[in-house]
C-alpha positions as CSV (number, residue, x, y, z in Angstrom):
1,X,5.3,-21.0,4.8
2,X,4.3,-18.1,7.0
3,X,5.3,-17.2,10.5
4,X,4.9,-14.2,12.8
5,X,7.7,-13.3,15.2
6,X,7.4,-11.1,18.3
7,X,10.2,-9.0,19.7
8,X,10.4,-7.0,22.9
9,X,13.4,-4.8,23.6
10,X,15.2,-6.6,20.8
11,X,14.6,-10.0,22.5
12,X,12.8,-12.6,20.5
13,X,9.7,-14.0,22.2
14,X,7.8,-17.1,21.1
15,X,6.3,-16.9,17.6
16,X,2.8,-15.6,17.7
17,X,1.8,-18.1,15.0
18,X,3.5,-20.3,12.3
19,X,2.3,-22.4,9.4
20,X,5.1,-24.1,7.6
21,X,2.6,-25.8,5.3
22,X,0.6,-22.8,4.2
23,X,-1.4,-23.3,1.1
24,X,-3.3,-20.4,-0.6
25,X,-6.2,-22.7,-1.4
26,X,-6.7,-23.6,2.3
27,X,-6.6,-20.3,4.1
28,X,-8.1,-20.2,7.5
29,X,-8.6,-18.0,10.5
30,X,-6.4,-19.2,13.4
31,X,-7.5,-18.6,17.0
32,X,-4.6,-18.6,19.4
33,X,-4.7,-21.0,22.3
34,X,-3.2,-18.4,24.6
35,X,-3.5,-14.6,24.7
36,X,-0.5,-12.8,23.4
37,X,0.2,-9.4,25.0
38,X,1.7,-6.9,22.6
39,X,3.1,-3.8,24.3
40,X,3.9,-0.4,22.9
41,X,7.3,-0.6,21.3
42,X,7.1,-4.3,20.6
43,X,8.1,-5.4,17.0
44,X,6.1,-7.8,15.0
45,X,7.7,-9.4,11.9
46,X,5.8,-11.4,9.4
47,X,7.8,-13.8,7.2
48,X,6.8,-15.8,4.2
49,X,8.7,-18.3,2.2
50,X,7.7,-19.2,-1.4
51,X,8.9,-22.0,-3.6
52,X,8.8,-20.8,-7.1
53,X,11.6,-23.0,-8.3
54,X,9.3,-24.6,-10.9
55,X,8.6,-21.3,-12.7
56,X,10.6,-20.0,-15.6
57,X,9.6,-16.3,-15.2
58,X,9.9,-13.9,-12.3
59,X,7.1,-14.1,-9.8
60,X,5.9,-10.7,-8.9
61,X,4.0,-9.4,-5.8
62,X,0.3,-8.9,-6.3
63,X,-3.2,-10.0,-5.5
64,X,-3.4,-12.9,-7.9
65,X,-3.3,-16.5,-6.7
66,X,0.0,-17.0,-8.6
67,X,1.6,-13.8,-7.3
68,X,3.6,-13.5,-4.1
69,X,1.8,-11.9,-1.2
70,X,2.4,-12.0,2.5
71,X,-0.3,-10.9,4.9
72,X,-1.2,-11.5,8.5
73,X,-4.2,-10.0,10.1
74,X,-4.7,-9.4,13.8
75,X,-7.7,-8.9,15.9
76,X,-6.8,-7.0,19.1
77,X,-8.4,-5.7,22.3
78,X,-8.7,-3.3,23.8
79,X,-9.2,-1.1,20.8
80,X,-5.9,0.6,20.0
81,X,-5.8,4.3,19.3
82,X,-4.8,3.8,15.6
83,X,-6.8,3.5,12.4
84,X,-4.4,1.2,10.5
85,X,-0.9,-0.4,10.9
86,X,1.1,-0.9,7.7
87,X,4.6,-2.1,7.0
88,X,6.9,-2.2,4.0
89,X,10.1,-3.8,2.9
90,X,13.2,-1.9,4.1
91,X,15.3,0.0,1.6
92,X,18.3,-2.3,2.3
93,X,16.2,-5.4,1.7
94,X,14.7,-4.0,-1.5
95,X,18.2,-3.0,-2.8
96,X,19.5,-6.5,-2.1
97,X,16.5,-8.1,-3.9
98,X,16.7,-5.9,-6.9
99,X,20.4,-6.1,-7.2
100,X,20.3,-9.9,-7.2
101,X,17.5,-9.9,-9.7
102,X,19.5,-7.7,-12.1
103,X,22.6,-9.8,-11.7
104,X,20.6,-13.0,-12.3
105,X,19.1,-11.4,-15.4
106,X,15.5,-11.5,-14.1
107,X,15.0,-7.8,-14.1
108,X,16.2,-5.7,-17.1
109,X,13.6,-3.0,-17.3
110,X,14.6,0.6,-16.6
111,X,12.4,3.5,-15.4
112,X,12.4,6.4,-17.8
């Protein structure tokens, strides 16, 4: 599943898009029925949900078809005055993830 949430002044607006039956093998470009106005200061959050319950090993992020990845691309106009817009997982979310992985025994490697 993949969905894109839109916030303005911390108020949630309608989702920009959502696909709760996303399948890597059937990717598509989605043209929105209605124009969505994104203003400076708005927040866009992209969410993905994976079902890896049938796997016995940890599923890692990556570019492979069996890896976890979560991407949403936007075509906008007029041309914004930026070259690229990137995001990352928050430190708190990463700490929560890695802590739960260690407790569950999925992650035992240490960095030397």
